C-alpha positions in Angstrom: 41.5 1.6 83.9 40.1 -0.4 86.4 36.9 -2.0 86.5 35.2 -3.7 89.3 31.5 -4.1 89.0 28.9 -2.7 86.6 27.1 -0.4 89.6 23.6 0.0 87.6 21.4 1.1 84.9 18.9 3.7 84.2 15.4 2.9 83.7 14.0 6.0 81.4 9.4 5.7 81.9 6.6 7.9 81.4 4.8 6.3 84.0 7.4 6.0 87.1 4.9 3.5 89.8 4.9 1.2 87.2 7.9 0.4 86.4 8.9 0.5 90.7 6.1 -2.1 90.9 7.1 -4.2 88.2 11.1 -4.6 89.0 9.8 -4.3 92.8 7.3 -7.2 92.0 8.1 -8.8 89.1 12.4 -9.1 90.1 11.9 -8.3 94.1 14.2 -5.6 94.1 13.5 -2.7 97.3 13.2 1.1 97.3 16.1 2.5 99.0 16.8 5.4 99.9 17.7 7.6 96.5 19.4 11.3 97.3 18.1 14.3 97.1 17.3 14.3 92.9 16.1 17.4 91.0 13.7 15.6 89.8 11.9 12.6 90.4 12.2 8.9 90.6 13.3 5.6 92.5 16.4 3.1 93.2 15.1 0.1 92.8 17.8 -2.0 95.6 19.6 -5.3 95.8 20.7 -5.9 98.6 22.7 -2.6 99.9 23.2 -2.2 96.4 21.6 0.4 93.9 21.0 -1.5 91.0 17.8 -0.1 88.6 17.8 3.8 89.3 13.8 4.6 87.5 13.8 8.4 86.4 11.4 10.3 83.7 11.8 9.7 80.5 14.6 12.7 79.9 15.3 13.2 83.1 19.0 11.7 83.0 22.0 12.4 85.1 23.6 11.1 82.1 22.8 10.9 78.9 19.5 13.4 79.3 17.4 13.7 76.1 18.7 13.2 72.7 20.9 10.0 71.3 23.7 10.9 73.8 22.9 6.9 75.1 23.1 5.2 72.0 22.3 1.0 71.5 20.8 -0.5 74.5 20.6 -4.0 74.7 19.0 -5.3 77.7 20.5 -5.5 81.5 21.2 -9.0 83.3 20.9 -11.1 86.8 22.5 -13.8 88.1 20.2 -15.5 89.9 19.5 -18.6 91.4 16.2 -21.5 91.2 15.4 -21.2 87.9 12.1 -23.4 88.1 10.3 -21.0 91.0 11.4 -17.6 88.9 10.0 -19.8 86.3 7.0 -20.8 87.8 6.5 -17.6 89.1 6.9 -15.0 86.0 3.8 -17.8 84.9 1.1 -16.9 87.2 2.5 -13.4 86.2 1.7 -13.4 83.2 4.9 -12.3 82.0 5.6 -13.7 78.0 9.7 -14.5 78.2 12.0 -16.2 75.9 13.6 -19.4 77.9 17.4 -20.9 76.0 19.0 -23.4 78.2 23.5 -23.1 76.9 25.8 -26.5 77.4 29.0 -25.0 78.0 29.2 -22.8 79.9 26.0 -24.7 81.7 23.1 -21.6 82.0 20.0 -21.6 81.2 18.2 -17.5 81.0 15.5 -16.4 80.7 15.0 -13.0 78.4 11.8 -10.7 79.0 10.8 -6.8 78.1 10.4 -4.2 81.0 6.8 -2.2 80.4 9.1 0.8 79.0 10.4 -2.7 76.7 14.0 -2.8 78.8 14.5 -5.8 78.2 15.5 -8.6 81.1 18.5 -11.4 80.7 18.8 -13.1 83.4 20.9 -16.4 84.7 21.2 -19.6 86.1 24.5 -21.0 86.9 23.7 -25.2 87.1 25.9 -27.6 87.6 27.7 -28.9 85.3 
């Protein structure tokens, strides 16, 4: 198997619009094109890549309803400008956990979305 990159994650939710707004307003992702599927949802883009798919609970094409997807802890983005992002989270009342790793030199922020899906932001820093 030859993998190149993580393509996307799918978040199941009871509130499509609130989840869309969270990823747009907090992370700066943009709503973009989505195939004409048999259920509603949003594809949230980072540049040209749809990285977060938002679907109604029980309507994901992959795992769908049931226990097929198993345990899921969090997903992560590489990010930049730690101080600016942290200040933005503070201004929006988003509670987060901060972590600083010595080697490799990375600052991290962890916070849940409105569905309690944990998001990790990694900010590589110069050593």
